C-alpha positions in Angstrom: 11.5 35.3 6.2 10.5 31.7 6.4 10.8 29.1 9.2 10.5 25.3 9.2 10.7 23.0 12.2 11.1 19.2 12.0 8.6 18.6 14.8 5.9 20.3 12.8 6.2 17.5 10.2 6.1 14.5 12.6 9.7 14.1 13.4 11.0 13.8 17.0 13.7 16.4 16.2 14.6 19.8 17.4 16.0 21.0 14.0 14.8 24.5 13.1 15.8 26.6 10.1 14.9 30.3 9.7 15.9 32.8 7.0 15.3 33.6 3.4 13.1 31.2 1.5 15.8 29.7 -0.7 18.1 29.2 2.3 15.4 27.5 4.3 14.4 25.2 1.4 18.0 24.2 0.9 18.9 23.7 4.6 15.7 21.9 5.6 15.8 19.6 2.5 19.5 18.7 3.2 18.7 18.0 6.9 15.6 15.8 6.2 17.5 13.8 3.5 20.7 13.2 5.6 19.1 12.7 9.0 15.6 11.4 8.3 16.2 9.7 4.9 13.4 11.7 3.2 14.2 13.6 0.0 11.6 16.3 -0.3 11.4 18.2 -3.6 12.0 21.9 -3.6 8.4 22.3 -4.7 7.2 20.3 -1.7 9.2 22.3 0.7 7.9 25.5 -0.8 4.4 24.2 -0.2 5.4 23.7 3.5 6.4 27.3 3.7 3.3 28.6 1.9 0.9 26.7 4.1 2.5 28.1 7.2 1.7 31.7 6.3 
């Protein structure tokens, strides 16, 4: 299980995604691109997840 929250990365946003790593990467990446205008690479998002463990 993995979990990413926008407010952990400096956004004033309540978005949270939790689940399998691939699902979290896809949903969080889509959200940050559409809502915040930032296109994180899958590798960057994987690093976010690995650093939280």
